[in-house]
C-alpha positions, -999 to +999 in steps of 0.1 A: -596+433-459-625+421-437-608+387-431-576+404-421-594+426-395-613+396-382-581+375-379-563+404-361-593+407-336-593+370-328-556+369-323-557+399-300-585+384-279-566+351-277-535+366-262-551+389-237-537+381-203-560+364-178-566+378-144-553+358-114-575+327-112-598+321-083-586+296-058-604+266-045-616+273-010-607+250+018-640+241+034-629+212+056-595+199+066-583+173+090-550+161+104-568+128+114-603+117+111-626+113+141-663+104+146-694+112+166-694+083+190-725+080+212-702+085+242-666+092+250-664+057+266-675+041+232-647+060+214-621+049+240-633+013+239-631+013+200-595+025+201-585+001+229-600-029+210-585-019+176-619-011+160-607+025+155-571+033+144-569+069+134-537+063+114-555+036+093-586+057+085-585+077+053-613+096+034-614+088-003-647+099-020-673+126-015-708+136-026-728+167-019-765+168-016-788+192+003-772+202+036-748+172+038-714+164+025-710+126+023-675+111+027-664+075+020-637+059+040-627+025+024-611-001+046-577+000+030-565-013+063-583-027+093-593-002+119-617+022+101-648+023+123-671+037+096-668+034+058-696+060+049-702+091+069-713+127+065-707+162+078-730+193+077-725+214+046-717+250+054-739+277+041-708+298+033-678+281+017-658+312+023-658+308+061-626+296+077-621+258+072-632+235+100-624+200+111-658+185+121-664+150+135-679+126+110-713+110+116-717+074+102-743+071+075-770+059+078-761+045+112-733+029+132-750-005+127-745-003+089-708+006+093-694-017+119-665-038+105-672-075+100-710-071+103-718-094+074-727-088+038-761-072+046-742-042+060-713-022+045-680-039+039-659-012+022-675+018+005-653+036-021-676+061-037-712+073-037-734+095-060-767+113-053-792+114-082-818+140-090-845+117-074-830+122-039-814+088-037-778+080-027-761+052-047-734+036-027-706+016-043-695-011-019-665-030-033-668-059-008-630-059-003-613-054+030-577-048+040-568-039+004-533-027+011-519-055+033-539-086+024-569-080+000-599-101+009-631-103-010-653-107+020-686-100+002-698-097-034-695-062-047-729-044-044-747-011-050-770+001-022-795+029-028-808+050+000-837+074+001-821+106+013-854+119+028-858+089+052-822+076+051-836+041+045-825+014+020-847+012-011-827-011-034-798-035-031-781-050-061-754-076-057-733-081-088-739-115-105-709-138-113-713-130-150-703-094-144-672-103-124-636-114-133-610-129-110-597-099-091-624-074-101-624-042-080-653-019-083-646+016-070-669+041-087-706+046-097-722+072-120-760+075-121-779+085-153-815+099-147-833+116-175-862+141-172-896+140-188-910+168-210-920+187-179-885+186-165-892+161-138-868+131-133-880+097-145-867+079-115-878+044-124-857+045-156-823+052-140-791+036-152-759+033-133-724+029-147-699+011-124-661+010-130-640-022-125-606-005-121-585-037-117-600-057-146-608-027-169-645-031-175-678-013-170-709-028-155-742-012-165-773-015-142-809-008-151-832+002-123-863-007-142-853-042-151-831-047-119-804-064-140-769-056-152-744-065-179-707-061-184-692-039-212-656-045-223-635-024-246-598-018-252-602+019-243-609+008-207-574-007-204-544+010-187-517+024-209-484+006-201-465+038-208-484+057-181-483+033-151-455+052-133-466+078-108-446+103-088-467+122-061-455+140-030-420+125-032-432+089-037-428+070-069-449+039-075-465+019-103-502+013-108-519-005-137-554+009-130-579+007-158-613+024-162-617+047-133-645+071-138-675+080-161-687+115-165-720+123-182-726+150-207-758+171-210-788+153-226-793+161-263-829+173-266-830+161-303-819+125-296-825+121-259-790+107-257-759+119-239-722+113-242-702+094-215-667+106-210-642+082-194-606+073-189-583+047-173-564+062-144-531+049-157-535+068-189-532+103-203-561+099-227-598+107-226-625+088-245-662+090-252-692+068-261-729+075-265-748+063-234-773+046-258-745+022-268-738+008-233-774+011-221-784-015-247-772-049-233-773-066-268-753-038-285-729-028-258-701-052-269-709-054-306-705-017-317-669-009-307-666+019-333-690+041-313-662+045-287-640+074-297-606+088-287-610+125-278-573+133-271-545+134-246-538+154-214-500+152-221-472+144-198-482+135-162-518+133-174-530+107-149-565+116-139-586+102-111-622+114-108-640+136-132-675+152-135-693+175-159-715+204-152-749+212-168-732+233-196-708+206-207-677+216-188-657+186-178-636+189-146-610+163-137-583+157-110-547+156-122-530+133-096-494+137-107-496+174-111-513+183-078-539+200-099-575+202-111-581+206-149-611+214-171-623+212-207-652+228-225-667+200-246-676+224-274-639+225-283-615+197-294-597+178-266-562+191-271-537+213-253-548+248-262-583+240-249-574+222-217-577+247-188-563+245-153-586+254-124-557+253-099-524+237-091-513+236-055-485+216-040-499+220-005-537+216-007-540+194-037-515+166-030-533+136-045-566+151-055-587+119-054-623+126-058-642+154-075-679+163-079-701+190-094-732+195-072-767+199-085-768+236-078-777+257-048-788+238-017-813+216-036-822+184-019-834+173+015-825+194+045-830+189+083-859+207+099-864+199+135-866+161+137-876+156+101-860+160+067-878+179+040-871+187+004-860+222-001-877+242-028-859+239-061-837+269-068-816+280-097-785+281-074-750+281-087-733+247-092-702+242-072-671+222-079-659+200-049-626+183-046-612+159-020-574+155-016-559+129+008-522+123+003-530+087-006-494+080-016-481+086+019-509+066+035-502+036+013-464+037+010-452+057+040-466+075+069-488+106+073-476+134+095-501+136+124-492+172+130-500+183+094-533+187+076-536+156+055-571+155+042-590+184+026-623+191+009-622+222-012-650+240-032-655+268-057-685+280-078-682+266-113-685+301-128-654+311-108-635+279-117-637+286-154-637+324-156-600+328-162-591+298-183-598+280-216-630+264-203-650+296-202-677+297-229-664+330-243-628+317-246-615+324-281-586+301-291-557+309-315-569+312-351-542+287-362-556+260-339-593+265-346-612+235-359-619+237-397-656+241-393-652+269-369-633+289-394-659+282-421-687+294-398-671+328-396 
C-alpha cells in the first residue's frame, strides 16, 4: 500500500503544470557595431580607409567579470577595427536594452589589424578565471570567410584584469597543431585550496581545435601544452546539415566547447563536459585524464557518452554553474537548453530555458558568471577588487545571426546582435533542471527507485 501511495504522489508531482518560464532579458542589442574612437575624425578616417566596415564586423564571444562585459569580434572578413572589446555591465539587467559603443581591450594598439603577431590577430573567445585573469584565445587566422590566412600561430594571451596588462603569452608549438587547425575556444580550470582561495599557479586551460577535432591542454605551472585526440571529438556526419533563419548550410565542426563540473571534494577531480558542434551528443571525461600528459591519449575508456539532444541538437557554447547545471545553446532551434547533472542525459531531463525566433537567432556564445559583481571594478582612475559577495550567478547569452552574416546580408535596420541575461535560479525554476524536479517514475534510474 505504501509503495502505491508513493508512486501516485510522484506521478502527480511529475505532471503538475509549470508556470510560464522566465524569459532571458535583453541587456544589449545592436543593429551594427560601433566603437569609442578617440575622435570623430579618427572614426571617419577608419571608414574611409577600409579599416572599419560596419557590415563586416560581428560579435561572437562574450565574458562577464566585475563591471565589464567583454565581447570578441573575430576577423571573419577584413574591416573589423577591434577584435576584443568591452562595454560597462549594467547594475540592473531589467533596465531597457541599450546599444553602447565598444571600447577596444586593452587598447587600440593591441587591436589594430595587421599589427604583427605580438598584438591580436583574430580573437574568438575569452574566459575570466577566479584569479582575476582574462584568458584570450587568438586563432591567428584572418579573413576566414573569403580567403582564410594563418597570419600568426594560434596563441593564448592572459591579462591581469586589475591592471589590464599582459602577464602570460603562450604560442602553440607545432606538435599541437595539424594542417588546418582552428582554435576558437578556451576553458580555464582553477582549483581552490582548503581555505577556499584559488591556487592560481596551478591553472590548466582546455582549448578546442574545431576544424581538426582535438583538444590542447595547457599547464600554467609548467608553461607547456599537449594535444589530446579522441573519436568523441569528431563531428557526426549525420549532423552536419544546419538550417537557421532561412539558411541551409553544411558544417563539419568538431570539438567546440568544454564545460567544467563542480570539483569533487573527495577526489579533488571534476568532470569535463564536451561536444562537437556538428553533433547531437554530449560526452564527459574526468579532468584528471586530460591533465596528465602521459595518460591523456592512453586511457580512451575514461571518455563516456552521456546521451543525445535529439533532432536539431546542434549545440555551440555551453557552461556549467556551481551546482552542476549545464546550460547550452541550441543553434538550430533558436533556443537555450539546460541539464541537471544529477540526472541521466536523456529527453525527460533536458530542460529548455527559452526558445525565441527573434532574439535567439543563432545563439553563439554562452557564459555563467561567477556570481554577483565579484571582480575588479573601476573607482576613479584605478581598478580595485570588489569584496567577495554571495551574489546570484547569471546566465549570459550572445546571439548574432551568424548564418546571414556568412551566407547572405544582415538587415541594417534590424537588431542583429544581442546579449541577454537571466539569474540562474530563474532560468531553471520552471523546467527539468530545477533541483526539486521529480521525473516520471517509469523513467527513473534504477538506483533512484531503490533509494526510495
